[in-house]
BASEDREN-657730 format. One record per residue: residue number from 1; chain; x, y, z of N, C-alpha, C, CB in turn. Coordinates in steps of 0.001 Angstrom, whole numbers, plus 500000, padded with zeros to 6 digits. Glycine has a CB too. Layout:
// BASEDREN-657730
<filum num="NUM" chaine="A" n_X="X" n_Y="Y" n_Z="Z" ca_X="X" ca_Y="Y" ca_Z="Z" c_X="X" c_Y="Y" c_Z="Z" cb_X="X" cb_Y="Y" cb_Z="Z"/>
...
//
This chain:
// BASEDREN-657730
<filum num="1" chaine="A" n_X="512274" n_Y="509208" n_Z="495808" ca_X="511327" ca_Y="509444" ca_Z="496912" c_X="509908" c_Y="509131" c_Z="496449" cb_X="511419" cb_Y="510916" cb_Z="497421"/>
<filum num="2" chaine="A" n_X="509563" n_Y="509591" n_Z="495260" ca_X="508207" ca_Y="509345" ca_Z="494751" c_X="507929" c_Y="507860" c_Z="494621" cb_X="508007" cb_Y="510028" cb_Z="493400"/>
<filum num="3" chaine="A" n_X="508972" n_Y="507126" n_Z="494124" ca_X="508778" ca_Y="505683" ca_Z="493955" c_X="508593" c_Y="505004" c_Z="495313" cb_X="509977" cb_Y="505058" cb_Z="493203"/>
<filum num="4" chaine="A" n_X="509415" n_Y="505392" n_Z="496290" ca_X="509293" ca_Y="504810" ca_Z="497637" c_X="507925" c_Y="505115" c_Z="498224" cb_X="510402" cb_Y="505347" cb_Z="498571"/>
<filum num="5" chaine="A" n_X="507471" n_Y="506355" n_Z="498050" ca_X="506163" ca_Y="506737" ca_Z="498582" c_X="505073" c_Y="505906" c_Z="497924" cb_X="505897" cb_Y="508243" cb_Z="498364"/>
<filum num="6" chaine="A" n_X="505190" n_Y="505687" n_Z="496622" ca_X="504187" ca_Y="504892" ca_Z="495906" c_X="504144" c_Y="503467" c_Z="496428" cb_X="504475" cb_Y="504889" cb_Z="494404"/>
<filum num="7" chaine="A" n_X="505343" n_Y="502897" n_Z="496666" ca_X="505399" ca_Y="501520" ca_Z="497184" c_X="504783" c_Y="501451" c_Z="498581" cb_X="506863" cb_Y="501008" cb_Z="497220"/>
<filum num="8" chaine="A" n_X="505084" n_Y="502442" n_Z="499421" ca_X="504555" ca_Y="502456" ca_Z="500788" c_X="503035" c_Y="502567" c_Z="500767" cb_X="505166" cb_Y="503620" cb_Z="501598"/>
<filum num="9" chaine="A" n_X="502520" n_Y="503495" n_Z="499954" ca_X="501065" ca_Y="503687" ca_Z="499874" c_X="500409" c_Y="502450" c_Z="499285" cb_X="500716" cb_Y="504935" cb_Z="499026"/>
<filum num="10" chaine="A" n_X="501004" n_Y="501898" n_Z="498225" ca_X="500446" ca_Y="500699" ca_Z="497592" c_X="500412" c_Y="499534" c_Z="498565" cb_X="501259" cb_Y="500318" cb_Z="496351"/>
<filum num="11" chaine="A" n_X="501489" n_Y="499379" n_Z="499358" ca_X="501536" ca_Y="498284" ca_Z="500330" c_X="500465" c_Y="498456" c_Z="501395" cb_X="502920" cb_Y="498205" cb_Z="500986"/>
<filum num="12" chaine="A" n_X="500274" n_Y="499694" n_Z="501844" ca_X="499256" ca_Y="499954" ca_Z="502870" c_X="497867" c_Y="499635" c_Z="502339" cb_X="499319" cb_Y="501422" cb_Z="503340"/>
<filum num="13" chaine="A" n_X="497606" n_Y="500062" n_Z="501106" ca_X="496291" ca_Y="499794" ca_Z="500496" c_X="496102" c_Y="498293" c_Z="500330" cb_X="496153" cb_Y="500515" cb_Z="499119"/>
<filum num="14" chaine="A" n_X="497171" n_Y="497604" n_Z="499907" ca_X="497078" ca_Y="496153" ca_Z="499703" c_X="496757" c_Y="495457" c_Z="501020" cb_X="498395" cb_Y="495596" cb_Z="499108"/>
<filum num="15" chaine="A" n_X="497406" n_Y="495884" n_Z="502109" ca_X="497137" ca_Y="495284" ca_Z="503423" c_X="495687" c_Y="495534" c_Z="503823" cb_X="498100" cb_Y="495855" cb_Z="504499"/>
<filum num="16" chaine="A" n_X="495209" n_Y="496760" n_Z="503596" ca_X="493821" ca_Y="497093" ca_Z="503953" c_X="492855" c_Y="496217" c_Z="503171" cb_X="493524" cb_Y="498589" cb_Z="503682"/>
<filum num="17" chaine="A" n_X="493128" n_Y="496012" n_Z="501887" ca_X="492245" ca_Y="495189" ca_Z="501053" c_X="492255" c_Y="493744" c_Z="501551" cb_X="492680" cb_Y="495250" cb_Z="499562"/>
<filum num="18" chaine="A" n_X="493441" n_Y="493230" n_Z="501905" ca_X="493544" ca_Y="491846" ca_Z="502384" c_X="492760" c_Y="491668" c_Z="503687" cb_X="495028" cb_Y="491454" cb_Z="502593"/>
<filum num="19" chaine="A" n_X="492910" n_Y="492637" n_Z="504609" ca_X="492203" ca_Y="492537" ca_Z="505890" c_X="490695" c_Y="492674" c_Z="505684" cb_X="492707" cb_Y="493616" cb_Z="506874"/>
<filum num="20" chaine="A" n_X="490310" n_Y="493571" n_Z="504767" ca_X="488883" ca_Y="493797" ca_Z="504518" c_X="488280" c_Y="492587" c_Z="503810" cb_X="488667" cb_Y="495080" cb_Z="503675"/>
<filum num="21" chaine="A" n_X="489083" n_Y="491939" n_Z="502962" ca_X="488585" ca_Y="490797" ca_Z="502199" c_X="488418" c_Y="489587" c_Z="503079" cb_X="489515" cb_Y="490473" cb_Z="501051"/>
//
């Protein structure tokens, strides 16, 4: 569960960075 949560949060942050960039 922790690993899945980390991947989900990391993916969301990555998308935010891409859109912001």
